[in-house]
N, C-alpha and C positions, 0 to 999 in steps of 0.2 A: 504494500500500500504506500502511495506517495501523496504528498500534499505540496501545493505550490500556491504562493500568495502573490497577487498582483493588484496594483491600484488602478481603478477605473475612474473615468470622469465623474464628477459629482460627489467626490469624497467617499466612494464606494470601494470596499475591499472584496476582491474575488478570491475565494479559496477553492482551488481546483483539486478534486480528489481523483486518484487513479488507482484502480485495483479492486480488491474485494474487501468489503466492510464486514468481514467475519471476525471471529475471535482474534486471530493473529493479526489481521490487517488493522483492526480497530486499536489493538494494543500498540501497534507500531507507530500510529500517528496521534493517538488520543491526547497525550500531554501537549504536543506541539499545536494541535488543533485548538484545544481548550485555551492555551496561552494566547494564541492569535485572536481568538474570537471573544474572549471574556476580559481582556485587560483594559479595554476602554469601550465606552458606548459608541456605537457607530452603525453604519449600514453595511451589511454583508450579503454577498451572493455566494452560496455554496453550490459550486458547479459539480453536478453528479454525472455528467455525461461520460466520464471515464470509469464509473463504478459499475462493475459487472454483476455484483452480488451484494445483498444487504441482509444481515442477520439482526436479531433483536439487540445485540450489544451495540451495533452500529446505529440503530434507531435511537437507543438510549443516549448515545453520544450527541446525536443531532438535536434531540429534544432538550437535553440538559443545556446545551449551548444556546439554543434559541430562547429558552426560558430565562437564562442568565442575561442575555442581551436585552430581552424585553423588560426585565427588572431594572436595568440601567437606563432605559429609555431608548435603546437601540432597536434594530430590526434585522431579522435574518429571513432570506428568501431562498428556497431550494430551487435549483434551476436544472433543466435539461436531463432529467433522469431517463435512463434506458427503460424500455417497456417492462422488464422483469422487476427492476427497482421501483418504478412507478406503481406497479401492481402491489408490491409489498407495502409501500407507503400508504396507498389508498385503502388497502385491506385493514391496515392497522389504525386507520383514521388520522394519520399524521398530517395529511393535507388539510384537515380541519383545524389543526393547531398551529401549523407553520405554513405560510403561503408557498405554493408550489406552482411553477410556471414552466413552459415548454422550452425556453431559451434564456441565455444570459442576457440578451437584449431586453426581453420581456421583464426579467428580474430588475434590470436597471430602471426600466420605466416604472415598475412597481415601487421602487425605492426613491424615485425622483421627487 
């Protein structure tokens, strides 16, 4: 599992995840992800286009971070999940708790 952070226009941070958010993948990035997304209030796009699998531990990481941001006055949007990952998020009802859109561009518009 890999994580890459880039700054987008509008003071938005894009966190691109690549790999499997299973037990091993989540453990590999969880501390870095949490540090990047919870150290300051802001606007974050979590780009899931490179995530091929999502387990419950990965869902927990995403929800915990989104709640932490919300508590600070910030916002997290999940962007571009692959069909399998989208299905898992929708089945778990995560899309009702954290905004989920089809592209990074749509996420930027949501955060604007």
